[in-house]
MARRO-422076 format. One line per field, with one value per residue: residue in one letter; residue number from 1; x, y, z of N, C-alpha, C in turn. Coordinates in nm, 4 decimals. Atoms other than C-alpha are relative to their C-alpha. Example, Ala and Ser with C-alpha at 12.3 -4.5 7.8 and 13.67 -1.06 7.14 Angstrom:
<rs>
nupa	[A  S]
lose	[1  2]
npx	[0.0890  -0.0820]
npy	[-0.1190  -0.1190]
npz	[0.0000  -0.0060]
capx	[1.2300  1.3670]
capy	[-0.4500  -0.1060]
capz	[0.7800  0.7140]
cpx	[0.0900  -0.0770]
cpy	[0.1200  0.1090]
cpz	[0.0000  0.0730]
</rs>
This chain:
<rs>
nupa	[M  D  K  N  K  D  L  I  S  T  I  L  S  D  Y  E  L  T  L  T  K  I  I  L  Y  C  I  S  E  L  P  F  P  L  G  I  R  K  T  I  S  V  L  K  G  T  K  S  T  F  A  I  N  N  K  L  Q  H  L  V  T  F  S  L  L  S  S  F  S  K  T  Q  L  I  T  I  I  E  A  L  I  L  A  E  L  I  K  I  E  N  V  S  V  Y  G  N  M  P  V  L  K  L  T  E  K  G  S  N  C  L  N  G  K  E  M  L  L  I  S  F  L  D  A  L  T  D  N  E  I  Q  E  F  N  E  S  E  N  A  L  F]
lose	[1  2  3  4  5  6  7  8  9  10  11  12  13  14  15  16  17  18  19  20  21  22  23  24  25  26  27  28  29  30  31  32  33  34  35  36  37  38  39  40  41  42  43  44  45  46  47  48  49  50  51  52  53  54  55  56  57  58  59  60  61  62  63  64  65  66  67  68  69  70  71  72  73  74  75  76  77  78  79  80  81  82  83  84  85  86  87  88  89  90  91  92  93  94  95  96  97  98  99  100  101  102  103  104  105  106  107  108  109  110  111  112  113  114  115  116  117  118  119  120  121  122  123  124  125  126  127  128  129  130  131  132  133  134  135  136  137  138  139  140]
npx	[0.1124  0.0537  0.0838  0.1112  0.0865  0.0541  0.0905  0.1181  0.0817  0.0530  0.1144  0.0960  0.1121  0.0931  0.1108  0.0957  0.0492  0.0740  0.1093  0.0908  0.1002  0.1102  0.1175  0.0125  0.0455  0.1284  0.0634  0.0241  0.0710  0.0983  0.1309  0.0689  -0.0962  0.0276  -0.0278  -0.1436  0.0250  0.0682  -0.1390  -0.0858  0.0445  -0.0401  -0.1639  -0.0565  0.0322  0.1197  0.0891  0.1157  0.1346  0.0316  -0.0827  0.0578  0.1465  -0.0688  -0.0454  -0.1375  -0.1146  -0.0501  -0.1045  -0.1673  -0.0741  0.1003  -0.0824  -0.1234  -0.0626  0.0817  -0.0782  0.0208  0.1106  0.0525  -0.1036  -0.1139  0.0785  0.0432  -0.1582  -0.0485  0.0654  -0.0333  -0.1296  0.0375  0.0994  -0.0789  -0.0857  0.0934  0.0117  0.1676  0.0532  0.1145  0.0967  0.1192  0.0716  0.1409  0.0461  -0.0290  0.0174  -0.1385  -0.1042  -0.1055  -0.0826  -0.1279  0.0151  -0.0931  -0.0165  -0.0544  -0.1344  0.0131  0.0256  -0.1477  -0.0547  0.0795  -0.0313  -0.1427  -0.0547  -0.0414  -0.0573  0.0117  -0.0788  0.0622  -0.0480  0.1421  0.0181  0.0011  0.1300  0.0778  -0.0734  0.0036  -0.1446  0.0452  -0.0120  0.1138  -0.0564  0.0247  0.0427  -0.0809  -0.0459  -0.1070  -0.1515  -0.0359  -0.0011  -0.1170]
npy	[0.0220  0.0756  -0.1347  -0.0359  0.0922  0.0130  -0.1097  0.0210  0.1458  -0.0344  -0.1048  0.1222  0.0683  -0.1029  -0.0460  0.0857  -0.0603  -0.0960  0.0462  0.0765  -0.0940  -0.0879  0.1133  0.0140  -0.1179  0.0126  0.1240  -0.0195  -0.1180  -0.0224  -0.0274  0.1228  0.0833  -0.0098  0.0852  -0.0009  -0.1207  -0.1445  -0.0898  -0.0312  -0.1099  -0.1434  -0.0500  -0.0804  -0.1081  -0.0081  -0.1342  0.0769  -0.0528  0.0781  -0.0773  -0.1385  -0.0007  0.0655  -0.1082  0.0810  -0.0861  -0.0744  0.0741  -0.0521  0.0818  -0.0086  -0.0217  -0.0217  0.0954  -0.0198  0.0339  0.1470  0.1026  0.1078  0.1501  -0.0448  -0.0327  0.1132  0.0947  -0.0333  0.0655  0.1595  -0.0026  -0.0433  0.1142  0.1115  -0.0473  0.0075  -0.1842  -0.0450  0.1083  -0.0201  0.0440  -0.0249  -0.1070  0.0586  -0.1231  -0.0436  0.1247  0.0923  -0.0685  0.0213  -0.1382  -0.0030  -0.0519  -0.0182  0.0932  -0.0734  0.0196  -0.1223  -0.1378  -0.0018  -0.0257  -0.1072  -0.1051  -0.0022  0.0577  0.1255  -0.0449  0.1135  0.0035  0.0723  -0.0194  0.0565  -0.0736  0.0828  0.0061  -0.1342  -0.0104  0.0899  0.0316  0.0844  -0.0878  -0.0080  0.0175  -0.1169  0.0677  -0.0515  -0.1538  -0.0715  0.0229  -0.0294  -0.1683  0.0339]
npz	[0.0381  -0.0911  -0.0721  0.1169  0.0092  -0.1113  0.0161  0.0499  -0.0961  -0.0811  0.0742  0.0341  -0.0809  -0.0398  0.1078  -0.0364  -0.0897  0.0509  0.0404  -0.0620  -0.0795  0.0615  0.0400  -0.1541  -0.0273  0.0695  -0.0350  -0.1208  -0.0234  0.0815  -0.0769  -0.0099  0.0774  0.1401  0.0840  0.0431  0.1283  -0.0257  -0.0464  0.0977  0.0593  -0.0971  -0.0050  0.1447  0.0079  0.1140  0.0371  -0.0124  -0.1140  -0.1242  -0.0637  -0.0431  -0.1037  -0.1352  -0.0106  -0.0200  0.0851  -0.0965  -0.0830  0.0172  0.0846  0.1203  0.1405  -0.0399  0.0592  0.1136  0.1196  0.0099  0.0630  -0.0845  -0.0371  -0.1072  -0.1210  -0.0714  -0.0558  -0.1317  -0.0823  -0.0295  -0.0782  -0.1157  -0.0588  -0.0211  -0.1431  -0.1123  -0.0725  0.0025  0.0284  0.0718  -0.1135  0.0451  -0.1083  0.0435  0.0039  0.1539  0.0556  0.0069  0.0885  -0.0219  -0.0280  -0.0717  -0.1050  -0.0685  -0.0993  -0.1070  0.0735  0.0768  -0.1161  -0.0737  0.0827  0.0145  -0.1295  -0.0521  -0.1352  0.0737  0.1289  0.0993  0.1611  0.0806  0.1268  0.0984  0.1368  0.0812  0.0523  0.0679  0.1009  0.1048  0.0375  0.1507  0.1073  0.0972  0.1198  0.1149  0.1426  0.1194  0.0111  -0.1063  0.0127  0.1184  -0.0404  -0.0712]
capx	[3.3901  3.2588  3.1450  2.9508  2.7965  2.6828  2.5742  2.3368  2.2316  2.1324  1.9261  1.7578  1.6275  1.5375  1.3226  1.1494  1.0926  0.9466  0.7137  0.6127  0.4997  0.3283  0.1045  0.1002  -0.0078  -0.2702  -0.4240  -0.4377  -0.5681  -0.8571  -1.2242  -1.3295  -1.1522  -1.1112  -1.0073  -0.6786  -0.7950  -0.9815  -0.6528  -0.4454  -0.6755  -0.6195  -0.2545  -0.2440  -0.4870  -0.8207  -1.0653  -1.3426  -1.6939  -1.6476  -1.3231  -1.4880  -1.8308  -1.5791  -1.3828  -1.0550  -0.8856  -0.8261  -0.6071  -0.2221  -0.1412  -0.3940  -0.1989  0.1292  0.2290  0.0728  0.3842  0.3508  0.1686  -0.1032  0.1063  0.3916  0.1313  -0.0112  0.3337  0.4215  0.1116  0.1492  0.5052  0.3447  0.0745  0.3287  0.5680  0.2500  0.2525  -0.1335  -0.3667  -0.6650  -0.9876  -1.3615  -1.5939  -1.9729  -2.0542  -1.9541  -2.1006  -1.8091  -1.5807  -1.2389  -1.0436  -0.6885  -0.6440  -0.3110  -0.1779  -0.0052  0.3298  0.2387  0.1299  0.4727  0.6223  0.4308  0.5069  0.8619  0.8545  0.9767  1.2183  1.1625  1.3632  1.1050  1.2539  0.9939  1.1969  1.3339  0.9897  0.8959  1.1426  1.1096  1.4324  1.2774  1.4749  1.2205  1.3221  1.3115  1.0671  1.1856  1.1360  1.2957  1.5843  1.5936  1.5578  1.8575]
capy	[-0.3385  -0.5498  -0.1785  -0.0978  -0.4153  -0.4136  -0.0488  -0.1684  -0.4915  -0.2306  0.0305  -0.2794  -0.4134  -0.0676  -0.0117  -0.3318  -0.2315  0.0765  -0.0876  -0.3086  -0.0660  0.1401  -0.1835  -0.2376  0.1093  0.1028  -0.2275  -0.0472  0.3023  0.1919  0.2667  -0.0961  -0.3942  -0.4405  -0.7126  -0.7575  -0.5566  -0.2721  -0.2138  -0.2182  0.0293  0.2562  0.2303  0.3136  0.5801  0.4985  0.7724  0.4961  0.6153  0.3278  0.5392  0.8983  0.7702  0.6182  0.8910  0.6752  0.9257  1.1246  0.8278  0.9021  0.5929  0.6925  0.6448  0.6384  0.3180  0.4361  0.3614  -0.0280  -0.2629  -0.4747  -0.7793  -0.6023  -0.5283  -0.8644  -1.0215  -0.8087  -0.8796  -1.2496  -1.2324  -1.0377  -1.3010  -1.5779  -1.3893  -1.3870  -0.9885  -0.9900  -1.2627  -1.3046  -1.3328  -1.4014  -1.1565  -1.2846  -0.9046  -0.8386  -1.1768  -1.3912  -1.1458  -1.2339  -0.9111  -0.8202  -0.7856  -0.7060  -0.9862  -0.9378  -0.9976  -0.7382  -0.4658  -0.5442  -0.4868  -0.1657  0.0011  -0.1009  -0.3316  -0.6319  -0.5851  -0.8290  -0.8696  -0.9476  -1.0067  -0.9885  -0.7424  -1.0375  -1.1289  -0.7746  -0.8276  -0.9656  -1.1582  -1.3264  -1.1379  -1.0445  -1.1546  -0.9278  -1.0193  -0.9845  -0.6580  -0.5379  -0.7123  -0.5724  -0.1972  -0.3306]
capz	[-1.4723  -1.1907  -1.0219  -1.3720  -1.3624  -0.9732  -1.0513  -1.3160  -1.1181  -0.8641  -1.0913  -1.2094  -0.9093  -0.8081  -1.1012  -1.0336  -0.6959  -0.8108  -1.0400  -0.8117  -0.5437  -0.8068  -0.8767  -0.4828  -0.4149  -0.6940  -0.5891  -0.2401  -0.3014  -0.5320  -0.3827  -0.4276  -0.5623  -0.9145  -1.1603  -1.3381  -1.6681  -1.4857  -1.2698  -1.5532  -1.7351  -1.4043  -1.4156  -1.8146  -1.7618  -1.9610  -2.0353  -1.9860  -1.8646  -1.5997  -1.4760  -1.4824  -1.3154  -1.0389  -1.0608  -1.0810  -1.2939  -0.9450  -0.7893  -0.7446  -0.9551  -1.2486  -1.5852  -1.4038  -1.6025  -1.9290  -2.1385  -2.0513  -2.2793  -2.1192  -2.1726  -1.9853  -1.6998  -1.6569  -1.6857  -1.3877  -1.2006  -1.2585  -1.1010  -0.8291  -0.7699  -0.7991  -0.5178  -0.3158  -0.2631  -0.4253  -0.4699  -0.6842  -0.4559  -0.5767  -0.4219  -0.4241  -0.3683  -0.7356  -0.8393  -0.7943  -0.9886  -0.9521  -0.8001  -0.6726  -0.3491  -0.1340  0.0734  0.4191  0.2408  -0.0034  0.2710  0.4405  0.1154  0.0229  0.3837  0.3781  0.6558  0.3937  0.1395  -0.1766  -0.5048  -0.7481  -1.0706  -1.3707  -1.6469  -1.8341  -1.9225  -2.0330  -2.3063  -2.6347  -2.6900  -3.0354  -3.3187  -3.6027  -3.9361  -4.2355  -4.5288  -4.8763  -4.9313  -4.6125  -4.7049  -5.0362  -4.8406  -4.5859]
cpx	[-0.0953  -0.0695  -0.0944  -0.1164  -0.1049  -0.0536  -0.1283  -0.0823  -0.0704  -0.1295  -0.1021  -0.0971  -0.0617  -0.1282  -0.0851  -0.0599  -0.0798  -0.1339  -0.1090  -0.0801  -0.0603  -0.1263  -0.0648  -0.1272  -0.1730  -0.1466  -0.0722  -0.0908  -0.1509  -0.1323  -0.0312  0.0724  -0.0161  0.0600  0.1266  -0.0076  -0.0664  0.1172  0.1138  -0.0366  0.0318  0.1680  0.0545  -0.0744  -0.1162  -0.0752  -0.1484  -0.1082  0.0134  0.1103  -0.0317  -0.1055  0.0720  0.0863  0.1620  0.1104  0.0788  0.1234  0.1404  0.0575  -0.0700  0.1079  0.1623  0.0923  -0.0569  0.0773  0.0440  -0.1015  -0.0791  0.0154  0.0665  -0.0860  -0.0433  0.1019  0.0425  -0.0740  0.0019  0.1148  -0.0320  -0.0824  0.1006  0.1229  -0.0946  -0.0236  -0.1886  -0.0516  -0.1673  -0.1175  -0.1277  -0.0563  -0.1415  -0.0214  0.0006  -0.0335  0.0981  0.0998  0.1394  0.0966  0.1418  -0.0279  0.1645  -0.0032  0.0862  0.1420  0.0137  -0.0290  0.1500  0.0688  -0.0282  0.0554  0.1206  0.0670  0.0863  0.0529  0.0030  0.0538  -0.1088  0.0319  -0.0775  0.0959  0.0582  -0.1005  -0.0611  0.0731  -0.0198  0.1286  -0.0231  0.0643  -0.0783  0.0724  -0.0692  -0.0855  0.0939  -0.0008  0.0267  0.1256  0.0607  0.0313  0.1557  0.0843]
cpy	[-0.0601  0.1224  0.0153  -0.1058  -0.0221  0.1330  -0.0146  -0.0789  0.1094  0.0953  -0.0632  -0.0303  0.1054  0.0848  -0.0921  0.0101  0.1168  -0.0460  -0.0822  0.0560  0.0970  -0.0878  -0.0022  0.1189  0.0135  -0.0788  0.0639  0.1328  -0.0199  -0.0079  -0.1395  -0.0724  -0.0154  -0.1525  0.0137  0.1026  0.1681  0.0548  0.0402  0.1269  0.1139  0.0274  0.0489  0.1071  0.0147  0.1074  -0.0567  0.0785  -0.0634  0.0991  0.1147  -0.0272  -0.0414  0.0710  -0.0428  0.0894  0.0942  -0.0876  0.0483  -0.0929  -0.0135  0.0381  0.0037  -0.1029  -0.0143  -0.0482  -0.1560  -0.0549  -0.0836  -0.1320  0.0405  -0.0050  -0.1245  -0.0698  0.0306  -0.0347  -0.1466  -0.0476  0.0458  -0.0775  -0.1317  0.0019  0.0247  0.1280  0.0185  -0.1561  0.0199  -0.0687  0.0177  0.0496  0.0034  0.1273  0.0504  -0.1249  -0.0749  0.0300  -0.0477  0.1462  -0.0244  0.0403  -0.0374  -0.1249  0.0676  0.0266  0.1186  0.1312  0.0339  0.0973  0.1785  0.1222  0.0032  -0.1047  -0.1155  0.0657  -0.1220  0.0470  -0.0857  0.0093  -0.0323  0.0906  -0.1094  -0.0710  0.0739  0.0082  -0.0764  -0.0563  -0.0528  0.1286  -0.0242  -0.0301  0.0832  -0.0876  0.0620  0.1473  0.0879  -0.0267  0.0389  0.1709  0.0032  -0.0762]
cpz	[0.0795  0.0717  -0.0995  0.0302  0.1331  -0.0094  -0.0792  0.0566  0.0929  -0.0358  -0.0567  0.0905  0.0555  -0.0732  0.0249  0.1496  0.0116  -0.0802  0.0943  0.1343  -0.0188  -0.0107  0.1461  0.0474  -0.0720  0.0394  0.1425  0.0507  -0.0918  0.1029  0.0325  -0.1019  -0.1615  -0.0431  -0.0692  -0.1090  0.0254  0.0944  -0.0709  -0.0743  0.1039  -0.0385  -0.1564  0.0054  -0.0913  0.0387  0.0060  0.0617  0.1515  0.0809  0.0400  0.0512  0.1432  0.0341  0.0360  -0.0574  0.1094  0.0999  -0.0386  -0.1324  -0.1655  -0.1014  0.0302  -0.0960  -0.1671  -0.1481  -0.0102  -0.1037  0.1047  0.0189  0.0776  0.1290  0.0488  0.0218  0.1365  0.1403  0.0419  0.0750  0.1430  0.0813  0.0271  0.1351  0.1155  0.0881  -0.0353  -0.0300  -0.0848  0.0601  -0.1095  0.0899  -0.0511  -0.0049  -0.1371  -0.1035  -0.0427  -0.0864  0.0745  0.0145  0.0724  0.1189  0.0879  0.0772  0.1347  -0.0387  -0.1098  0.0616  0.0425  -0.1107  -0.0518  0.1305  0.0443  0.1150  -0.0758  -0.1062  -0.1140  -0.1183  -0.0871  -0.1591  -0.1523  -0.1384  -0.1038  -0.0690  -0.0564  -0.1406  -0.1073  -0.0671  -0.1375  -0.0830  -0.1307  -0.1318  -0.0765  -0.1217  -0.1226  -0.0439  0.0752  -0.0578  -0.1224  0.0493  0.0756  -0.0540]
</rs>
């Protein structure tokens, strides 16, 4: 039993690390800094004119996390900010627009120089059990 539990724990840790590295790599490969919403649109594979005009669809990370909701990606990005892997910086070139930037710690994690365990999977799941309404109760 403990062996299976350890295996599952390892798989989940590897999954979180992979998601972390995808987001960090996305931020690092952007041709110019973007805010949270625009970065998420790249990860989800938006077909917006902004993405097309700036050739963002050619990025390696474009649409890699399309199966995630915006809320889930915001949760992950917030966890990465709390872990100090990325930061929000106001860039005056863009009219003091807040953009995402890699920190030194984030660069080290991305390059494999530093191994970090960022746990955010629990925050991605909705643990609340939905109640059936009267018509659904009759069906089930």
